[in-house]
C-alpha positions in Angstrom: 71.7 51.2 122.7 73.7 54.3 121.7 74.3 55.1 125.4 75.9 51.6 125.8 78.1 52.2 122.7 79.3 55.5 124.1 80.0 54.0 127.5 81.9 51.1 125.9 84.0 53.7 124.0 84.7 55.5 127.2 85.9 52.2 128.8 88.1 51.6 125.8 89.5 55.1 126.1 90.2 54.5 129.8 91.9 51.2 129.0 94.1 52.8 126.4 94.9 55.7 128.7 95.8 53.3 131.5 97.9 51.3 129.0 99.8 54.4 128.1 100.5 55.0 131.8 101.5 51.5 132.7 103.2 50.1 129.6 106.4 51.6 128.3 106.2 51.9 124.6 102.5 53.0 124.4 102.1 56.8 123.9 99.4 59.3 123.0 100.2 62.8 121.8 97.0 64.3 123.2 93.5 63.6 124.5 92.0 63.9 121.0 94.3 61.1 119.8 93.2 59.0 122.8 89.5 59.5 122.0 90.1 58.8 118.3 92.1 55.7 119.1 89.2 54.4 121.3 86.6 55.0 118.6 88.9 53.5 115.9 89.7 50.5 118.0 85.9 49.8 118.3 85.5 50.0 114.6 88.6 47.7 114.0 87.4 45.2 116.6 83.9 45.2 115.0 85.1 44.6 111.4 88.7 43.5 111.1 89.2 41.4 114.2 86.5 38.8 113.3 88.2 38.2 109.9 91.6 37.9 111.5 90.1 35.6 114.2 88.7 33.2 111.6 91.9 33.2 109.6 94.1 32.5 112.6 91.7 30.0 114.3 93.9 27.0 113.8 96.9 28.7 115.4 94.6 29.9 118.2 93.5 26.4 118.9 97.0 25.0 118.9 98.1 27.7 121.4 95.1 27.1 123.5 93.8 30.6 122.9 97.0 32.4 123.8 97.4 33.6 120.2 94.3 35.8 120.8 96.7 38.1 122.7 98.7 38.6 119.5 95.5 39.2 117.5 94.4 41.8 120.0 97.9 43.4 120.0 97.7 43.5 116.2 94.4 45.3 116.3 95.9 47.9 118.7 99.0 48.1 116.4 96.7 48.6 113.4 95.0 51.5 115.1 98.4 53.0 116.0 99.4 52.7 112.3 96.2 54.4 111.1 96.3 57.2 113.7 99.2 59.6 113.9 98.9 60.6 117.6 99.0 57.0 118.9 102.2 55.0 119.0 102.9 51.4 120.1 106.6 50.5 119.9 106.8 46.7 119.4 104.9 43.5 120.0 105.4 43.2 123.7 104.0 46.7 124.5 101.1 45.8 122.1 100.4 42.6 124.0 100.6 44.3 127.4 98.3 47.2 126.1 95.9 44.5 124.8 95.8 42.9 128.3 95.3 46.2 130.1 92.6 47.4 127.7 90.9 44.0 127.7 90.7 43.9 131.5 89.3 47.4 131.6 86.8 46.6 128.9 85.8 43.4 130.7 85.1 45.5 133.8 83.1 47.8 131.6 81.1 44.9 130.3 80.4 43.8 133.9 79.1 47.3 134.7 76.9 47.4 131.6 75.6 43.9 131.9 71.8 44.0 132.1 69.6 41.8 134.3 68.2 39.6 131.6 70.2 36.5 132.5 69.1 36.8 136.2 65.4 36.6 135.5 65.5 33.0 134.1 
């Protein structure tokens, strides 16, 4: 269980690092800030994002789920506000960083997926 959590944090860090390389407006001051941002993003996604998701559910339904990109960008922006060595300059870089980080995390989920569903 702990190993999966660590690997998920690693995939989040890779996604954030890739975002900083691909998206203008996303910057890290050092590797420590990157690791702290990945861990903090995991905590924010575990506790803050579900509350924001429920509060914005009507808007998410009206936009056919596209508003979730804004919610994910807001979570990355919140991490950037809380962490001094991580910067996101604007909504568009935040949304693009959320897309990149989400795709990398999705790939990580595929890698970590266990075989329970295949046994049925």
